[in-house]
C-alpha positions, -999 to +999 in steps of 0.1 A: +123+496+016+116+475-015+129+439-016+164+436-030+172+473-024+205+481-007+200+500+026+221+531+032+240+534+065+215+559+078+186+536+069+203+507+088+207+529+119+171+540+118+160+503+114+178+497+147+156+523+164+125+506+148+137+472+159+135+484+195+101+499+189+113+534+198+116+523+235+153+514+236+177+536+256+182+569+238+210+557+216+199+523+204+226+497+201+237+491+166+253+456+164+275+457+134+287+427+116+321+429+098+303+432+065+281+460+076+311+479+089+329+475+056+299+487+036+293+518+057+298+548+033+298+575+059+310+580+095+286+578+124+267+610+129+279+635+155+254+646+182+266+677+201+252+685+235+254+722+241+241+749+264+250+775+290+271+768+321+255+744+346+226+735+323+227+697+328+247+688+296+269+661+311+240+645+329+221+643+296+252+628+279+252+601+306+215+594+299+223+591+262+252+567+270+231+546+293+250+552+325+275+573+344+302+576+318+314+613+322+319+634+353+291+658+363+287+688+386+317+706+399+341+676+401+355+680+366+349+708+342+366+704+308+375+736+290+375+716+258+349+698+238+349+661+245+344+638+215+331+605+228+334+575+205+335+537+206+367+520+218+375+485+228+391+498+260+384+530+280+407+559+271+410+597+276+435+619+257+441+654+247+440+658+209+464+684+197+461+707+167+483+683+146+460+654+156+486+638+180+471+625+212+485+627+248+469+603+273+454+620+304+430+614+333+399+633+343+417+648+373+442+664+349+420+678+322+423+714+336+461+711+333+465+710+295+498+703+279+518+733+265+509+724+230+477+736+213+448+714+224+420+709+199+397+687+221+395+657+244+389+623+230+370+598+252+369+562+241+343+539+258+334+502+252+297+511+248+281+494+218+257+523+210+288+544+202+293+523+171+263+541+157+267+576+171+295+599+183+287+624+211+302+658+217+300+671+252+308+708+248+321+733+274+294+754+291+288+787+274+280+821+288+307+820+314+323+853+304+352+834+288+351+841+250+375+813+243+353+787+260+322+800+241+340+798+208+351+762+215+316+752+224+299+767+194+326+757+169+321+721+180+284+724+177+287+738+142+305+707+130+278+684+144+250+667+125+225+671+153+225+694+183+208+691+217+205+725+234+201+721+272+181+747+291+173+743+328+136+743+335+137+768+364+150+795+340+143+781+306+151+797+273+166+830+283+173+858+258+210+850+258+202+814+249+180+824+220+206+848+206+233+821+208+211+794+192+200+816+163+236+824+155+242+787+146+236+774+111+200+770+100+206+734+087+216+724+123+187+741+139+162+723+117+172+688+130+180+695+167+163+692+201+156+716+229+162+696+261+145+712+291+166+697+319+158+695+357+122+688+350+120+674+385+127+709+399+094+723+386+069+723+415+037+709+400+022+692+369+003+725+362+036+744+362+052+718+339+023+722+315+025+760+315+062+758+309+059+734+281+033+756+264+055+786+266+086+769+253+067+753+224+054+788+214+087+807+219+114+781+211+095+755+192+099+771+158+137+770+162+139+732+169+128+699+155+115+690+190+112+701+226+116+675+253+114+680+291+136+656+310+147+648+346+181+633+339+186+619+374+153+600+372+161+588+336+195+574+349+178+556+377+154+540+353+181+525+331+187+488+332+214+473+354+230+439+355+205+427+381+173+444+369+154+455+338+146+491+329+120+507+351+095+515+323+072+537+343+101+559+355+117+559+321+086+574+305+078+598+334+114+611+334+112+621+297+138+595+287+115+578+263+105+612+247+142+620+243+148+587+225+120+594+201+130+630+195+166+620+188+155+594+163+134+619+145+162+645+144+186+620+129+160+608+104+156+644+092 
């Protein structure tokens, strides 16, 4: 950018990626000053994580957040999209159709209030959420048309989408059909995340799977990334240790960080 030019909010966010050399955790921390907050002309972009039932969506959300922030597996299954944004204190609430909120806990998300629920709102004191908002969508292809509608409607309102497909049965016909029904502008800056990379038997199998997906699905995404979310989470830094760089790269975490940056830049 030329000297004296005023950076746009998007340029400032991308400069943060560059400042970390593309090797920061997937959503690089954007440390706002009061002046930078006041001059932001647009809200933080929304990144929707979507896919069929049990495709590793919530595990990937945790990788993007830099730790175990949302429940995974069969412990809690939200029938509503979860909008995750920055908050000074942790909070979880139902957001109703009239935008009112009712506080809740993860153990109660399946017992929605009688009023019409639009989505769940999860606030977390994670600095990277000052630059991005995440949407963890309900699993699709469960046979419940209402759930599918909630997932895809939330995805349509996003700026970037990450479609999760498990490596052991990646990119089925039902996935392709659902993805191509989404707006073209969304598909052009989104990522195919091939989850459970660690379940593939050998390096040769991974290579063959990658070649097939780049040929079959590649034209419909801005990027294709294979990732083992469990390994990526183990690689993230903790209070008593730095990030395990070798595991971070081998897991696909670094590739996901680079792909997300490119999708948002587009």
